[in-house]
C-alpha positions in Angstrom: 29.5 108.0 156.1 30.8 106.8 159.4 34.4 107.5 160.3 35.1 103.8 160.9 34.0 103.0 157.4 36.3 105.7 156.0 39.3 104.2 157.9 38.3 100.7 157.0 38.8 101.7 153.3 41.6 104.3 153.4 44.2 102.4 155.5 44.3 99.2 153.4 44.1 101.3 150.2 47.0 103.5 151.3 49.0 100.3 152.1 48.2 98.9 148.7 49.3 102.1 147.0 52.6 102.4 148.9 53.3 98.7 148.5 52.7 99.0 144.7 55.1 102.0 144.5 58.0 100.2 146.3 57.4 96.5 145.8 55.4 94.2 143.6 51.6 94.2 143.2 51.5 90.9 145.1 53.3 92.4 148.0 51.0 95.4 147.9 48.0 93.1 148.1 49.5 91.3 151.1 50.2 94.6 152.8 46.6 95.7 152.1 45.2 92.4 153.4 47.1 92.6 156.6 46.1 96.2 157.2 42.5 95.4 156.4 42.6 92.6 158.9 44.1 94.8 161.5 41.6 97.6 160.9 38.7 95.0 161.1 40.1 93.7 164.4 40.4 97.2 165.9 36.8 98.1 165.0 35.6 94.8 166.3 37.2 95.6 169.6 35.7 99.1 169.5 32.2 98.3 168.1 31.9 94.6 169.1 30.6 93.7 165.6 31.9 93.2 162.1 29.6 93.7 159.1 29.0 91.0 156.6 30.3 93.3 153.9 33.6 93.7 155.6 34.0 89.9 156.2 33.2 89.2 152.6 35.6 91.8 151.3 38.4 90.5 153.5 37.7 86.9 152.4 37.7 87.9 148.7 40.9 89.8 149.2 42.6 86.9 151.0 41.5 84.4 148.4 42.8 86.4 145.4 46.0 87.4 147.3 46.6 83.8 148.0 46.1 82.8 144.4 48.4 85.7 143.2 51.1 84.6 145.7 50.7 80.9 145.0 50.8 81.3 141.2 53.1 84.3 141.2 50.6 86.1 139.0 49.5 89.7 139.7 46.5 89.3 137.4 44.7 87.8 140.4 45.2 91.1 142.2 43.9 93.0 139.2 40.8 90.9 138.6 39.8 90.8 142.3 37.9 94.2 142.0 36.1 92.9 138.8 35.0 89.7 140.6 34.0 91.5 143.8 32.1 94.3 142.2 30.6 92.1 139.5 29.4 89.7 142.2 27.7 92.5 144.2 26.2 94.0 141.1 24.7 90.7 140.2 23.4 90.0 143.7 21.8 93.4 144.0 20.3 93.5 140.6 19.0 89.9 140.7 17.6 90.8 144.1 15.7 93.7 142.5 14.5 91.4 139.7 13.1 89.0 142.4 11.6 91.8 144.5 14.2 91.6 147.3 16.2 94.6 148.5 19.5 92.9 149.2 21.1 96.0 150.6 18.9 95.5 153.6 20.5 92.1 154.2 23.9 93.7 154.4 23.2 97.0 156.2 19.8 96.5 157.9 21.5 96.4 161.3 23.2 99.7 160.7 20.3 101.7 159.1 16.6 101.6 159.7 15.1 102.5 156.3 11.7 101.9 154.7 11.4 99.2 152.0 11.2 101.6 149.1 14.5 103.2 150.1 16.2 99.8 150.4 15.0 99.0 146.8 16.2 102.3 145.4 19.6 101.9 147.1 19.9 98.3 146.0 19.2 99.3 142.4 21.6 102.3 142.5 24.4 100.4 144.1 23.8 97.4 141.8 24.3 99.7 138.8 27.2 101.4 140.4 29.0 98.1 141.1 28.4 97.2 137.5 30.0 100.4 136.4 33.0 99.7 138.7 33.2 96.2 137.2 33.4 97.5 133.7 35.9 100.2 134.5 38.2 97.9 136.3 38.0 95.3 133.6 38.9 97.8 130.9 41.6 99.4 133.1 43.6 96.3 134.0 43.4 94.9 130.4 44.5 98.0 128.6 46.6 100.0 131.0 50.1 99.5 132.4 50.1 98.2 136.0 51.1 101.6 137.4 48.2 103.3 135.6 45.8 100.6 136.8 47.0 101.2 140.4 46.4 105.0 139.9 42.9 104.4 138.5 42.1 102.0 141.4 43.4 104.3 144.2 42.8 107.9 142.9 39.8 107.5 140.6 37.6 104.6 141.6 38.0 104.7 145.3 37.2 108.4 145.6 34.3 107.8 143.2 32.9 105.2 145.6 33.0 107.9 148.4 31.4 110.5 146.2 28.7 108.0 145.2 28.1 107.1 148.8 27.7 110.7 149.7 25.3 111.2 146.8 23.1 108.5 148.4 22.9 110.4 151.6 19.7 112.4 150.8 17.7 109.3 149.8 19.0 107.5 152.9 18.1 110.3 155.2 14.7 110.7 153.6 13.9 107.0 153.9 14.8 106.6 157.5 12.2 105.0 159.7 11.5 107.3 162.6 12.1 105.7 166.0 10.0 106.8 169.0 
């Protein structure tokens, strides 16, 4: 995992957690969105590129934060991970069904992997995003807001990092050797 990817996730997440502790969930989402935009801008200046995944994530966050603010309804903040993860799960798993490794479309410029590895990663991430979708949906519907925030920040987010690290062996094994 690149350090930039870590900061891209941790800074907005930290802002979200702190905002949720001291303000409303909608304010927390606004803080997280602003921090996410700032981090993306910083890494664009440093790396001269922005990944499609980052752009999509920021756009989804902006859309759901806008709805939450406009309708003064924090459920939009709570369902955003369900929609985001559910969308990626569907895209990745339908891709597998149609014999396309969609992970390659998102991360092909960052990693040079063989097709078999891209398929395996697409399947694994598709199933993992489905798992995250189900957990978020159960959490926001049956837990208090404070407990949902805790699950989102201290359970699911670290779980994503752990899952990502668990994919490292297959990623390293599937690298295409450059001459």
